[in-house]
C-alpha positions as a printed NumPy array, in Angstrom:
array([[  63.817,   45.073, -124.671],
       [  64.279,   44.16 , -121.026],
       [  61.745,   46.788, -120.004],
       [  59.216,   45.417, -122.496],
       [  59.661,   41.869, -121.171],
       [  59.421,   43.128, -117.602],
       [  56.224,   44.994, -118.497],
       [  54.732,   41.842, -120.032],
       [  55.578,   39.837, -116.929],
       [  53.952,   42.473, -114.711],
       [  50.817,   42.512, -116.883],
       [  50.66 ,   38.696, -116.863],
       [  50.927,   38.696, -113.057],
       [  48.533,   41.564, -112.324],
       [  45.841,   40.997, -114.972],
       [  44.368,   37.789, -113.454],
       [  44.174,   39.517, -110.072],
       [  42.349,   42.485, -111.585],
       [  39.882,   40.162, -113.341],
       [  39.137,   38.368, -110.059],
       [  38.667,   41.641, -108.152],
       [  36.485,   43.077, -110.938],
       [  34.322,   39.938, -111.07 ],
       [  33.842,   40.038, -107.29 ],
       [  32.091,   43.424, -107.62 ],
       [  30.103,   42.543, -110.757],
       [  26.444,   41.41 , -110.62 ],
       [  25.99 ,   37.842, -111.798],
       [  23.573,   38.843, -114.564],
       [  26.264,   41.1  , -116.03 ],
       [  28.849,   38.307, -115.794],
       [  26.509,   36.054, -117.783],
       [  26.264,   38.676, -120.526],
       [  29.934,   39.765, -120.862],
       [  31.919,   37.148, -118.942],
       [  32.993,   39.488, -116.163],
       [  36.356,   40.248, -117.771],
       [  35.829,   44.017, -117.98 ],
       [  35.15 ,   46.751, -115.47 ],
       [  31.604,   46.342, -114.081],
       [  28.94 ,   48.812, -115.227],
       [  27.009,   47.991, -112.057],
       [  28.517,   47.597, -108.612],
       [  27.45 ,   45.03 , -105.999],
       [  28.68 ,   43.811, -102.616],
       [  26.327,   40.816, -102.539],
       [  29.193,   38.378, -103.007],
       [  31.145,   39.784, -100.052],
       [  28.023,   39.787,  -97.865],
       [  27.429,   36.12 ,  -98.678],
       [  31.066,   35.2  ,  -98.055],
       [  31.132,   36.93 ,  -94.677],
       [  27.87 ,   35.19 ,  -93.716],
       [  29.04 ,   31.719,  -94.826],
       [  29.681,   29.571,  -91.738],
       [  32.087,   27.298,  -93.627],
       [  34.38 ,   30.209,  -94.496],
       [  34.123,   31.605,  -90.978],
       [  35.204,   28.268,  -89.512],
       [  37.953,   27.908,  -92.117],
       [  39.216,   31.39 ,  -91.29 ],
       [  39.417,   30.537,  -87.579],
       [  41.319,   27.295,  -88.28 ],
       [  43.719,   28.941,  -90.729],
       [  44.388,   31.868,  -88.384],
       [  45.209,   29.45 ,  -85.543],
       [  47.487,   27.356,  -87.762],
       [  49.23 ,   30.471,  -89.115],
       [  49.799,   32.227,  -85.769],
       [  50.736,   29.187,  -83.68 ],
       [  52.614,   27.483,  -86.506],
       [  54.688,   30.563,  -87.347],
       [  55.567,   31.203,  -83.701],
       [  56.606,   27.564,  -83.279],
       [  58.596,   27.695,  -86.534],
       [  60.57 ,   30.749,  -85.404],
       [  61.319,   29.395,  -81.912],
       [  62.517,   26.008,  -83.18 ],
       [  64.486,   27.551,  -86.051],
       [  66.358,   29.91 ,  -83.702],
       [  67.066,   27.11 ,  -81.208],
       [  68.385,   24.94 ,  -84.048],
       [  70.367,   27.607,  -85.917],
       [  72.111,   29.271,  -82.973],
       [  74.05 ,   26.187,  -81.743],
       [  74.962,   25.346,  -85.34 ],
       [  76.471,   28.822,  -85.746],
       [  78.897,   28.1  ,  -82.884],
       [  82.017,   26.416,  -84.296],
       [  82.836,   24.929,  -80.892],
       [  79.683,   22.742,  -80.984],
       [  80.734,   19.037,  -80.845],
       [  79.635,   17.13 ,  -83.964],
       [  78.664,   20.335,  -85.766],
       [  79.753,   19.121,  -89.2  ],
       [  77.841,   15.861,  -88.841],
       [  74.641,   17.646,  -87.784],
       [  74.952,   20.053,  -90.714],
       [  75.47 ,   17.133,  -93.097],
       [  72.355,   15.315,  -91.836],
       [  70.333,   18.531,  -92.032],
       [  71.527,   19.103,  -95.59 ],
       [  70.495,   15.566,  -96.555],
       [  66.896,   16.306,  -95.577],
       [  66.802,   19.093,  -98.169],
       [  67.958,   16.679, -100.904],
       [  65.896,   13.601, -100.054],
       [  62.269,   13.692,  -98.915],
       [  60.57 ,   10.868,  -97.009],
       [  57.585,   10.965,  -99.357],
       [  53.865,   11.224,  -98.809],
       [  53.112,    7.701,  -97.558],
       [  55.907,    7.464,  -94.924],
       [  55.015,   10.953,  -93.713],
       [  51.331,    9.989,  -93.509],
       [  52.198,    6.851,  -91.502],
       [  54.267,    8.923,  -89.067],
       [  51.438,   11.443,  -88.64 ],
       [  48.986,    8.588,  -88.076],
       [  51.257,    6.765,  -85.609],
       [  51.722,    9.921,  -83.558],
       [  47.967,   10.464,  -83.283],
       [  47.93 ,   13.735,  -85.19 ],
       [  45.321,   12.697,  -87.757],
       [  42.21 ,   14.887,  -87.707],
       [  43.839,   17.505,  -85.501],
       [  45.071,   20.971,  -86.389],
       [  48.524,   19.887,  -85.206],
       [  48.798,   17.689,  -88.305],
       [  49.083,   20.942,  -90.271],
       [  51.703,   22.396,  -87.9  ],
       [  54.023,   19.743,  -86.438],
       [  55.238,   18.091,  -89.704],
       [  56.34 ,   21.499,  -91.015],
       [  57.788,   22.796,  -87.765],
       [  61.177,   23.454,  -89.256],
       [  62.555,   24.434,  -92.648],
       [  66.235,   23.57 ,  -93.023],
       [  66.594,   26.229,  -95.713],
       [  65.442,   28.929,  -93.291],
       [  67.664,   27.481,  -90.557],
       [  70.679,   27.867,  -92.838],
       [  69.709,   31.503,  -93.482],
       [  69.552,   32.122,  -89.733],
       [  72.809,   30.252,  -89.105],
       [  74.582,   32.333,  -91.729],
       [  73.351,   35.522,  -90.091],
       [  74.336,   34.385,  -86.582],
       [  77.846,   33.546,  -87.788],
       [  78.195,   37.146,  -89.004],
       [  77.639,   38.646,  -85.549],
       [  81.026,   39.937,  -84.229],
       [  82.559,   37.543,  -81.717],
       [  83.617,   40.5  ,  -79.547],
       [  79.979,   40.986,  -78.544],
       [  79.775,   37.446,  -77.19 ],
       [  83.14 ,   37.714,  -75.426],
       [  82.162,   40.982,  -73.725],
       [  78.836,   39.519,  -72.618],
       [  80.486,   36.371,  -71.265],
       [  82.965,   38.487,  -69.299],
       [  79.956,   40.231,  -67.736],
       [  78.626,   36.825,  -66.684],
       [  75.995,   36.215,  -69.378],
       [  75.103,   32.599,  -70.105],
       [  74.168,   31.119,  -73.464],
       [  70.42 ,   31.667,  -72.966],
       [  70.96 ,   35.306,  -72.042],
       [  73.269,   35.757,  -75.036],
       [  70.582,   34.353,  -77.283],
       [  67.715,   36.427,  -75.882],
       [  69.517,   39.735,  -75.206],
       [  71.993,   39.922,  -78.104],
       [  71.31 ,   37.435,  -80.898],
       [  67.525,   37.681,  -81.227],
       [  67.342,   41.525,  -81.158],
       [  70.028,   41.737,  -83.844],
       [  68.219,   39.128,  -85.945],
       [  64.819,   40.864,  -86.053],
       [  64.998,   41.672,  -89.826],
       [  65.907,   38.065,  -90.675],
       [  63.29 ,   36.689,  -88.293],
       [  60.629,   38.913,  -89.867],
       [  61.652,   37.679,  -93.322],
       [  61.559,   33.967,  -92.603],
       [  58.492,   34.559,  -90.424],
       [  56.745,   35.863,  -93.528],
       [  57.829,   32.738,  -95.424],
       [  56.442,   30.51 ,  -92.696],
       [  53.216,   32.531,  -92.338],
       [  52.443,   32.461,  -96.064],
       [  53.107,   28.726,  -96.123],
       [  50.715,   28.104,  -93.237],
       [  48.063,   30.443,  -94.647],
       [  48.129,   28.519,  -97.93 ],
       [  48.045,   25.1  ,  -96.224],
       [  46.204,   22.756,  -98.557],
       [  47.853,   19.387,  -99.194],
       [  48.398,   18.609,  -95.505],
       [  44.726,   19.272,  -94.825],
       [  43.637,   17.091,  -97.748],
       [  45.828,   14.221,  -96.522],
       [  45.353,   14.428,  -92.756],
       [  42.019,   16.167,  -92.053],
       [  38.634,   14.464,  -92.429],
       [  36.646,   16.566,  -89.945],
       [  34.891,   19.338,  -91.899],
       [  35.159,   21.667,  -88.889],
       [  38.968,   21.467,  -88.999],
       [  39.418,   22.214,  -92.684],
       [  41.491,   25.33 ,  -93.358],
       [  40.458,   28.228,  -95.539],
       [  42.144,   26.998,  -98.715],
       [  40.3  ,   23.656,  -98.631],
       [  36.988,   25.391,  -97.961],
       [  37.723,   27.739, -100.855],
       [  38.512,   24.771, -103.116],
       [  35.169,   23.223, -102.207],
       [  33.347,   26.477, -102.968],
       [  35.086,   26.914, -106.325],
       [  34.197,   23.381, -107.422],
       [  30.576,   23.55 , -106.354],
       [  28.025,   23.82 , -109.143],
       [  24.924,   25.848, -108.492],
       [  22.23 ,   25.01 , -111.03 ],
       [  19.822,   27.359, -109.27 ],
       [  21.991,   30.369, -110.023],
       [  22.178,   29.555, -113.735],
       [  18.41 ,   29.045, -113.93 ],
       [  17.411,   32.273, -112.199],
       [  20.313,   34.714, -111.795],
       [  18.076,   37.522, -110.562],
       [  16.543,   35.419, -107.798],
       [  19.705,   34.125, -106.124],
       [  23.028,   35.583, -105.123],
       [  25.429,   35.528, -108.087],
       [  27.548,   32.394, -107.923],
       [  30.638,   33.634, -109.775],
       [  30.57 ,   36.877, -107.825],
       [  30.412,   34.862, -104.605],
       [  33.371,   32.708, -105.617],
       [  35.528,   35.628, -106.697],
       [  34.662,   37.486, -103.491],
       [  35.817,   34.438, -101.518],
       [  39.107,   34.381, -103.438],
       [  39.728,   38.075, -102.715],
       [  38.906,   37.812,  -99.013],
       [  41.073,   34.729,  -98.465],
       [  44.079,   36.407, -100.099],
       [  43.532,   39.796,  -98.454],
       [  45.164,   39.122,  -95.02 ],
       [  48.546,   38.193,  -96.522],
       [  48.37 ,   41.172,  -98.917],
       [  47.656,   43.532,  -96.012],
       [  50.416,   41.98 ,  -93.884],
       [  53.231,   42.525,  -96.378],
       [  53.446,   46.381,  -96.265],
       [  53.963,   46.305,  -92.485],
       [  57.083,   44.134,  -92.739],
       [  58.317,   45.229,  -96.152],
       [  61.317,   47.176,  -94.777],
       [  62.353,   44.204,  -92.626],
       [  61.815,   41.853,  -95.55 ],
       [  64.192,   43.692,  -97.887],
       [  66.822,   44.147,  -95.153],
       [  66.51 ,   40.554,  -93.992],
       [  66.955,   39.089,  -97.46 ],
       [  70.157,   41.077,  -97.967],
       [  71.554,   40.062,  -94.569],
       [  70.829,   36.402,  -95.122],
       [  72.254,   36.324,  -98.624],
       [  75.441,   38.436,  -98.348],
       [  77.016,   37.296,  -95.108],
       [  78.803,   34.016,  -94.687]])
């Protein structure tokens, strides 16, 4: 019974993806006749050619790549610098800092106060509006803190006897040992930045600064009457849209296999220790 339910869940998760991929390779005239829900009898790359030539998607890809790379790097640096001191029980006021950090996971400031803060700090209509407000995730900091607390204290004592300071301890001992956890939460941060949507809708008005997900939303909601009137004379609209969906999701899909081993190891480390 469990296997049957698991199979149904897998089918429900994979089937929509297969339909999108199939439609992206199907000529628009064939989609009009059968809906594009089956394997295409004819194969076309017109949709992908149009997507790759679309200047809006190119600009959105550049913005999203910048936000993902810079944002993830900033997330990891700040998270490590926040989690490491909290893992040291000799830190003055440690319990109070942990309590305040925990409160932020229970109570959110809300959209309007956050918007006013972003506006007051001059971040509106800049890519930093999609990075700075999400610089740190307290949940990920707690995962890192739990891992740091599990590192044997003898390592720190031996390094201190050799004259190592706190910064050297962090860079030479803590960070190398935490690579699996850092890769795991780095993936969380990267996926979050790649899928940035609401922050861009709220804070970005400049069309040149819109990330890929907003550009994709605009493409999916556009109505092309020309395509419906003469499907053989224009590039297939549905094929174009589905090709855009596939290409925007492809980078994260390709990234996962490279860090899969770290991801599984990092999740276990962060969940068991502490």
